Backbone as numpy.savetxt, mean C-alpha at the origin, in Angstrom:
# Nx Ny Nz CAx CAy CAz Cx Cy Cz
-4.60 -10.87 7.31 -4.65 -10.56 6.00 -3.72 -9.24 5.87
-4.02 -8.34 6.65 -2.82 -7.41 6.74 -1.41 -7.53 6.39
-0.82 -8.88 7.30 0.66 -9.21 7.25 1.09 -9.62 6.07
0.10 -10.52 5.45 0.38 -11.10 4.22 0.23 -9.90 3.01
-0.42 -8.59 2.71 -0.41 -7.57 2.16 0.78 -6.94 2.11
1.57 -6.93 3.50 2.84 -6.28 3.47 3.65 -7.09 3.12
3.87 -8.42 3.21 4.66 -9.41 2.32 4.59 -9.11 1.03
3.64 -9.19 0.41 3.06 -8.79 -0.86 4.16 -7.60 -1.64
3.63 -6.42 -0.67 3.98 -5.03 -1.18 5.69 -5.17 -1.19
6.03 -5.91 0.09 7.61 -6.01 -0.20 8.28 -6.53 -1.16
7.75 -7.57 -1.48 8.25 -8.60 -2.80 7.77 -7.91 -4.29
6.98 -6.94 -4.29 6.74 -6.23 -5.48 7.25 -4.79 -5.61
7.90 -4.45 -4.80 8.34 -3.25 -4.42 9.46 -2.56 -5.65
10.08 -3.90 -6.30 11.04 -3.30 -7.29 10.47 -2.93 -8.87
8.90 -3.13 -8.58 8.57 -2.62 -9.67 7.15 -1.77 -9.64
7.31 -0.10 -9.77 6.25 0.83 -9.80 4.80 0.51 -10.20
4.89 -0.23 -11.16 3.07 -0.57 -11.75 2.71 -1.57 -10.52
3.38 -2.52 -10.52 3.38 -3.69 -9.73 2.46 -3.46 -8.43
3.41 -3.10 -7.90 3.08 -2.05 -6.33 1.90 -1.46 -6.62
1.47 -0.62 -7.53 0.52 -0.05 -7.18 -0.53 -0.57 -7.32
-0.43 -1.41 -8.34 -1.57 -2.44 -8.41 -2.12 -3.57 -7.42
-0.79 -4.07 -6.56 -1.02 -4.81 -5.56 -1.75 -3.84 -4.21
-1.39 -2.51 -4.21 -1.85 -1.83 -3.15 -2.98 -1.18 -3.25
-3.48 -1.42 -4.37 -5.02 -0.72 -4.62 -6.16 -2.02 -4.33
-5.30 -3.61 -4.59 -5.92 -4.70 -4.36 -5.99 -4.65 -3.04
-5.07 -4.44 -2.70 -5.28 -4.61 -0.72 -6.17 -3.56 -0.35
-6.35 -2.49 -0.80 -6.97 -1.61 0.05 -8.71 -1.90 -0.22
-8.75 -2.06 -1.30 -10.55 -3.21 -1.51 -10.41 -4.16 -0.88
-9.62 -4.76 -0.27 -9.93 -5.96 0.43 -9.67 -6.13 2.16
-9.25 -4.90 2.41 -9.11 -4.36 3.76 -10.31 -3.56 4.29
-10.36 -3.69 5.48 -11.24 -2.95 6.18 -10.52 -1.56 6.46
-11.21 -0.62 6.87 -11.05 0.82 7.09 -9.76 0.74 8.25
-9.69 0.18 9.36 -8.54 -0.03 10.34 -7.62 -0.52 9.89
-7.71 -1.40 9.08 -6.46 -1.97 8.66 -5.78 -1.30 7.58
-6.76 -0.33 6.54 -5.99 0.56 5.69 -5.07 1.44 6.43
-5.77 2.17 7.76 -5.00 2.99 8.15 -3.72 2.74 8.67
-3.81 1.19 9.32 -2.50 1.11 9.77 -1.35 0.62 8.41
-1.90 -0.12 7.29 -1.54 0.15 6.22 -0.77 1.06 5.61
-1.74 2.44 5.78 -1.25 3.74 4.91 0.31 4.39 5.95
0.30 3.94 7.33 1.32 4.51 8.14 2.49 3.60 7.70
2.51 2.45 7.79 3.22 1.41 7.27 3.77 1.64 6.02
2.91 1.77 5.07 3.49 2.08 3.56 4.53 3.44 3.62
3.93 4.49 4.18 4.80 5.87 4.02 5.85 5.55 5.00
6.05 4.87 5.88 7.42 4.41 6.78 8.12 3.68 5.93
7.65 2.80 4.89 8.75 1.69 4.22 8.59 2.07 2.97
7.69 2.85 2.24 8.00 3.06 1.04 7.71 4.56 0.56
7.90 5.44 1.30 7.21 7.03 1.13 8.67 7.59 0.36
9.66 7.32 0.63 10.80 8.19 -0.03 10.68 7.55 -1.48
10.39 6.44 -2.22 10.29 5.96 -3.24 8.87 6.12 -4.10
8.12 5.90 -3.27 6.79 5.56 -3.77 5.81 6.82 -3.58
6.02 7.92 -2.83 5.35 8.81 -2.32 4.02 9.13 -3.23
4.43 9.25 -4.48 3.12 9.97 -5.29 2.01 8.79 -5.68
2.79 7.54 -5.71 1.80 6.28 -5.48 1.20 6.09 -4.51
1.40 6.12 -3.71 1.05 6.45 -2.07 -0.04 7.19 -2.05
0.43 8.33 -2.31 -0.83 9.93 -2.08 -1.96 9.30 -3.06
-1.64 8.86 -4.10 -2.88 8.78 -5.02 -3.83 7.92 -4.42
-3.55 6.34 -4.29 -3.94 5.22 -3.83 -4.46 5.52 -2.59
-3.93 6.27 -1.38 -4.70 6.42 0.00 -5.64 7.87 -0.21
-5.43 8.30 -1.25 -6.43 9.20 -1.41 -8.05 8.93 -1.51
-7.69 7.73 -2.85 -9.03 7.19 -3.09 -9.63 6.30 -1.74
-8.70 5.95 -0.98 -9.38 4.91 0.33 -10.20 5.75 1.35
-9.22 7.00 1.29 -9.93 7.81 2.70 -10.84 8.74 2.38
């Protein structure tokens, strides 16, 4: 499931709103261990562009 989420986030990364929507869905469907892995990956992959979205979404998750 985690790899699938990563693929989706890469594909929707052109749109801020869609990216946030998909990230929130992913967080709702993953277990805590997977969320932590996803968080690290997201900050490495999208931290420059989407830091405010990542901060907002992952504060809710953890």
